[in-house]
C-alpha positions, -999 to +999 in steps of 0.1 A: +648+015+248+650+044+223+616+058+214+622+064+177+629+035+155+626+036+117+651+009+105+631-011+079+634-005+042+607-017+019+601-015-019+576+012-028+542+016-042+514+041-034+492+045-004+461+066-004+445+077+029+410+090+035+395+102+068+361+099+084+351+114+118+329+086+130+347+060+152+334+031+132+351+010+105+340+014+069+360-014+052+339-028+024+341-066+020+335-079-015+307-104-018+331-132-030+349-129+004+318-137+024+324-161+052+312-196+056+287-202+084+306-204+117+296-239+126+311-273+132+288-302+119+288-339+118+268-368+103+269-390+134+267-387+172+300-386+192+310-420+205+338-405+226+345-372+245+370-360+219+343-359+193+317-342+215+309-305+213+316-280+241+292-254+255+299-231+283+290-198+300+323-193+319+311-211+350+292-242+339+296-262+308+290-295+291+304-317+264+274-326+242+277-360+226+245-359+204+239-395+214+249-420+241+266-454+242+247-485+251+275-502+269+293-494+302+319-471+286+301-438+283+329-423+261+343-399+287+377-415+287+404-396+268+421-429+261+420-444+226+429-479+239+401-480+264+377-465+238+386-490+211+353-509+213+331-478+209+351-457+184+333-470+154+300-455+167+282-488+163+273-487+200+261-451+200+224-443+196+216-409+181+181-409+196+197-408+231+217-379+246+247-376+269+260-344+285+292-345+305+289-316+330+314-292+345+313-264+371+344-243+374+347-245+412+343-283+416+378-295+426+389-326+445+408-322+477+409-292+500+428-262+512+460-273+530+493-260+544+516-273+517+547-253+526+578-274+532+591-264+567+627-268+556+623-245+526+642-215+539+672-234+550+671-255+519+669-225+496+699-208+511+720-240+508+708-249+473+716-214+460+751-215+477+759-249+460+748-236+426+770-205+429+799-226+442+796-249+412+801-221+388+778-240+365+804-267+359+808-289+390+783-317+384+786-331+420+777-298+436+748-293+412+735-329+419+738-322+456+718-290+451+691-308+432+688-336+458+685-310+486+659-290+466+637-320+462+639-328+499+635-293+513+617-270+487+590-291+471+555-288+487+542-313+511+522-331+497+540-325+465+509-325+442+481-300+441+444-311+441+428-316+406+399-300+389+370-325+385+339-332+365+305-327+380+291-358+363+270-370+335+234-366+324+218-392+301+185-392+282+177-427+268+149-429+244+122-456+248+123-463+211+149-486+195+137-479+159+165-470+136+171-433+129+180-415+096+191-381+083+211-374+115+228-340+117+248-326+146+262-290+147+276-263+169+268-227+158+296-206+172+276-173+168+247-185+189+265-211+211+237-237+204+243-273+196+215-286+174+208-323+166+182-333+141+172-368+129+142-387+116+128-418+132+101-433+110+078-405+101+088-383+130+114-355+128+132-348+161+152-318+172+174-312+203+189-277+210+214-274+238+232-243+251+248-228+282+232-195+291+253-168+307+224-145+314+203-172+332+232-193+346+218-226+333+223-252+307+192-256+286+182-286+266+150-284+244+136-315+226+108-313+201+091-336+177+069-326+148+042-350+159+024-353+193+032-380+218+066-388+202+090-381+231+094-409+256+126-413+276+143-420+309+168-396+324+196-405+348+227-389+362+260-403+376+297-396+381+329-416+378+330-419+416+321-402+449+285-393+442+249-397+453+218-393+431+182-389+439+150-376+424+134-346+441+097-344+437+085-356+403+106-334+380+141-330+394+172-351+394+198-341+421+235-351+419+259-345+448+291-358+463+287-389+484+280-388+522+315-401+528+334-376+506+368-364+518+366-333+496+362-300+514+342-285+485+306-297+483+286-294+451+252-300+436+239-304+400+202-303+395+183-311+363+146-300+361+123-315+335+092-297+320+070-311+292+044-298+268+020-326+264+026-360+279+037-367+315+068-366+336+074-385+369+101-399+391+110-436+392+135-442+419+166-422+411+155-416+375+130-392+357+106-408+332+090-387+304+061-402+285+045-392+252+055-355+252+058-333+222+083-309+238+106-313+267+128-286+283+155-296+307+172-269+329+205-278+345+221-258+373+253-266+392+271-249+421+295-255+449+302-240+483+337-228+473+344-193+483+375-174+471+386-146+448+356-134+429+335-165+440+311-157+468+302-193+477+271-204+494+250-235+500+250-254+466+214-266+470+201-231+477+222-217+448+208-243+423+173-238+436+174-201+431+189-204+397+163-229+385+134-209+401+145-178+381+152-196+348+119-215+348+100-182+348+110-179+312+098-201+284+123-217+261+121-190+234+130-163+260+159-183+274+172-190+239+169-153+228+188-140+259+216-165+256+219-161+218+220-123+221+247-125+248+269-149+227+265-130+195+275-096+209+309-110+217+316-134+188+304-109+162+329-083+172+354-099+149+353-117+115+380-135+095+379-148+060+408-163+042+393-163+007+362-171-012+338-197+001+345-231-014+310-245-017+322-281-019+343-279+013+315-260+031+292-289+023+315-314+040+313-324+077+340-309+099+357-342+107+359-350+070+375-317+063+400-322+090+409-356+076+414-340+042+438-315+058+457-343+076+462-359+041+480-327+030+454-304+016+447-268+024+413-257+037+411-219+043+375-220+055+384-246+081+413-224+092+390-194+097+366-217+115+394-228+138+402-192+146+366-184+156+363-217+175+392-205+197+374-173+204+343-194+212+363-216+236+377-186+255+343-170+258+329-203+270+355-209+297+365-174+310+339-148+319+341-118+343+331-128+378+343-164+373+375-184+373+402-183+347+404-209+319+424-238+332+444-264+314+413-277+297+394-244+298+363-256+315+357-290+301+372-320+319+357-354+322+374-372+351+377-368+389+415-364+384+422-350+349+455-348+329+480-328+350+451-321+374+437-296+348+451-269+371+466-236+361+500-245+347+518-212+345+551-219+329+534-213+295+500-230+293+477-206+313+494-175+297+489-190+262+452-193+270+450-155+271+474-144+243+443-141+222+420-122+245+429-086+238+437-087+201+407-109+193+383-083+209+374-103+240+392-081+264+366-086+292+374-123+292+409-115+304+396-103+338+394-138+354+432-142+349+438-110+369+414-122+396+434-155+398+467-137+403+450-114+429+436-145+447+471-160+450+486-127+461+459-120+487+470-137+520+433-143+529+429-166+498+463-176+486+499-183+496+519-161+472+530-137+500+536-164+525+558-185+501+578-154+492+585-147+528+590-182+543+609-197+513+630-168+502+628-142+529+614-118+504+586-092+503+560-091+476+546-123+462+557-153+441+540-182+423+559-212+408+549-233+378+513-242+390+485-229+411+450-241+420+416-229+432+431-224+467+458-200+455+487-223+463+521-208+452+546-235+464+569-254+440+552-287+433+557-321+416+595-322+416+626-299+415+629-304+377+595-288+372+586-268+402+617-248+412+608-219+389+598-187+406+586-167+376+549-178+372+535-149+391+557-124+372+546-137+338+509-136+348+513-101+361+526-090+327+491-098+313+477-071+335+501-046+319+491-059+284+454-053+293+462-017+300+483-014+269+453-025+248+426-007+266+442+025+279+421+020+311+441+040+336+417+031+365+425-006+358+462+003+357+460+020+391+436-004+410+446-038+396+477-038+374+499-016+396+496-035+428+505-067+409+534-051+391+547-035+423+546-066+444+560-089+418+589-065+413+593-062+451+598-099+453+625-099+427+643-069+442+648-091+473+652-124+455+679-115+429+715-122+439+749-112+426+764-140+405+799-131+414+806-110+383+783-080+391+751-093+375+719-100+394+704-134+387+676-156+398+682-190+413+678-218+421+657-220+389+655-238+356+646-234+320+611-249+322+613-287+321+645-288+301+679-300+311+715-292+302+745-315+299+779-310+315+813-321+302+811-351+325+780-363+307+756-357+335+723-338+329+708-313+353+679-289+357+687-264+384+709-234+376+714-197+382+698-171+359+684-192+331+676-170+301+638-171+303+640-159+340+661-129+330+638-121+301+607-122+323+623-101+351+636-076+327+602-072+311+585-070+345+609-043+356+604-023+324+566-024+327+567-016+364+588+015+356+564+025+328+533+020+350+548+038+380+558+068+358+523+070+343+507+069+378+533+091+395+542+064+420+571+063+445+602+076+427+626+059+452+610+025+445+612+030+408+648+039+410+655+007+428+638-012+400+658+007+374+691+000+391+683-037+394+672-039+358+705-024+347+724-052+365+705-081+348+729-101+326+728-095+288+717-120+262+743-145+251+748-160+216+763-195+217+790-212+197+764-225+172+750-190+167+720-198+189+704-177+216+717-194+248+691-210+270+714-207+300+741-183+312+767-210+300+768-223+265+756-258+275+746-286+253+709-295+256+700-328+271+669-329+248+677-307+217+641-312+205+625-304+238+588-293+237+595-261+257+614-234+238+613-211+267+645-190+261+628-174+231+603-158+254+618-124+246+608-129+210+572-137+219+553-129+240+581-106+253+592-075+234+630-075+239+639-092+206+626-084+172+638-080+137+636-042+135+653-033+168+676-063+176+683-081+143+713-099+156+694-114+185+665-122+162+689-142+140+702-161+171+666-168+181+659-182+147+689-205+149+676-218+183+642-224+168+655-242+137+677-264+159+648-273+182+625-282+152+653-301+134+655-323+165+618-331+167+605-302+187+570-288+186+555-322+190+527-311+214+498-289+204+507-260+227+544-262+217+536-261+180+512-232+187+541-212+203+563-221+173+536-205+150+539-173+170+577-174+170+578-177+132+554-148+129+577-126+149+606-137+127+584-125+098+585-159+081+549-165+070+557-197+052+572-214+083+544-201+104+518-215+080+536-248+078+535-251+116+499-242+117+492-271+093+512-293+116+489-282+144+459-292+123+473-325+111+487-340+143+473-321+172+436-316+165+407-339+175+376-343+153+358-317+174+387-293+166+400-294+202+437-295+207+455-328+215+484-333+238+502-367+238+490-393+247+457-381+232+442-357+258+427-323+254+445-291+263+429-258+254+462-239+251+470-252+216+437-239+203+440-205+218+478-201+211+474-214+175+446-189+168+467-161+182+494-171+157+470-165+129+465-130+142+502-123+147+507-132+110+484-103+100+491-076+126+517-072+154+518-043+179+539-029+207+532+001+230+556+025+246+551+055+269+550+080+240+539+060+209+528+026+196+542+004+168+521-016+144+534-040+118+509-047+090+510-082+075+545-090+088+542-127+082+513-132+056+515-168+044+517-171+006+488-195+008+465-167+021+462-149-012+431-130-003+410-124+027+398-099+053+397-094+090+376-070+110+376-059+146+412-066+154+425-047+184+461-034+188+480-019+217+473+018+222+435+012+221+430+011+184+409-012+162+418-023+127+401-040+098+422-052+068+414-065+033+439-081+009+440-098-024+467-114-046+489-115-015+489-077-012+472-054+013+444-035-004+428-014+024+429-008+062+403+009+083+419+023+115+395+033+143+410+054+171+396+048+205+421+071+221+447+097+210+482+084+202+511+084+178+518+053+159+546+041+137+532+018+111+554-007+092+540-014+058+543-047+040+567-048+010+556-028-020+537-001-003+545+036+001+528+067+015+513+088-013+506+120+005+486+133+035+488+163+058+481+140+088+506+113+080+543+114+075+568+090+060+599+091+082+615+062+064+607+040+034+581+015+043+571+034+075+542+057+082+537+078+113+501+085+122+488+108+149+455+092+158+427+111+175+400+094+195+367+093+176+383+093+141+384+065+116+413+065+091+408+046+058+440+036+041+439+026+005+467+011-015+476+010-052 
């Protein structure tokens, strides 16, 4: 790509720039733009899981119901039909409590050799059939698909699922009616707080997951003595054993007959102030206490990647012994301080606080939005909630956020709640860097490293035994045992790009942080080996281009002239886009690090032979090398626009013709009913941002709120189950509307407010990170940018695209190479304050 690009023309106004030497922002925020409290709150306990509130410390977590059901259905089921009899809340008691518990390493099943022994032979024949078909012979393609199913899909074809630890219940001894119930989650502290009155007594429960002390803490208080009497129990949907240990502990484990290789334990310890506590069979009874503190630890013996493993009973015992040395105030202070230091790095306001809306419960506000209203405070809350979810489900030293982050209620959860890497896992982390949670990205790199390492995963083995290739490969899913084989079925699993896409996140971490040590020690080995695989795997398509295959455009099918529909093909557009980006980033990283020039030359030569983009007969960006008709024109996956986002090969400034073709593709998909899942609609928001269409991006964000958001603000996926990707991807779309960035070897590019929705007339954002290791804060009013504080954390030259109506006034440190563009040479340790007329 050329390194100098000033192609955008904009109307002009005046830009004033001031400079400060301290590397801290100094953007002043008007009082009327103060934020609402960052909290979700409700007037009733949660009768079902999708109304409960999540807490997590990256390793253990819980869904806090703020009450418990009296019948056999505890509300864990993500199934509206099965929950019908409890949805009203009439069977839910607010004086009780229910925590559904998770620990990130508790998975069903075990490590196994899943490689199909016929894979190498099958791969060669499947590829030959697809090449012979020339993309038009339906019989050969059908034969290739049948053979791929038989010879290339893993055996067994499904990976093991992520599972719940189980449930903890506190059931009050009192049946007296309660009043003045209030349930809330404070995002800045990470504390769920429940208050209510029962007769003359006021009760409070505070519940949080502590990262410093590795426990979940529950603290119950009453404003009168002898008021807390309850019975505590634990269970699990299946495969469990429960016992009391001593007079104060409940211990939950797998059953003695479990077939799972991973063994776990969850232990709850009860301590009172006043009153008494004792065991009664497999329950704990608390009588006439004024305060009760419950410490919950959970662990498994899984060992792999960053997880050291160990005996779960010993691990839980050590954690509890350490935590109980602190009183509740000390535990709370440590956890709150830890949570606040991450959440408070960034703020977002989308206008003045609406006192009437701020006084409404979160579920009522969401219903109002579903009825067609705007709620800018709720949108800002949704953004911070996404950051909260990432922080709660992905911490250094732990596992990456899975399909449900950390929170999953069943033994076998939707799609196994694994790492689905044909978009979902990547979407979980789009937000990490820009939203100032860079450290939370690390578990994703550890996951890729775990699959790549032959001691813990099969990425190298699959590359060699399936494809005869060096390096490593991952298909469309992986699990806690680092499995890399194609799974489920040929129409989903025969897609070899998952590892490459994940690897690009490691490059992006370097682009945002400038951490050269990370580039050398972690990113480069992944980039090198992912590229090494494709150097061996790519094949000539007969016209001189190198293509992937057998592969597919994730989960979509194309139609042939004979009316048949097929999945497998050679060189689908998304594959070529990912491989091209991988090769580009490998060459950049290798040049920066001074790596093997001969290897980099091989990468460059292969990159030059990748096929170009194609625009189809309808003006659309083609999804396949041929101009096929789609089997499902409104398909949820819109994978061939990957180069628009999160890729960097298509944008309005540098490739306007391809951007127009991408827009045609997007419009056709939506016109035919696309974007119907939460994660798909979230990707649509980001696509519109990169087409600089703020109105369409905003409309899609509203669709996300109206049809894909549960009362607890978690994202829904049909048929009504939680997936975290919609939350995290949608929040990233809010950022991409305000700032977009790209980074090259010699400069960075930053677009200021490229897709500001008309509805967002005023607001501010602080602490936003951009590639090139810079930090920005923005303030705007009347739909126009007022001020930017630019904090440089490293030296660099940046081309800044201004929103319409702005123009550089004068400055010796900035130049205006073209209308609407500013060039800034940033110096580490300086803060640049940009003011606009």
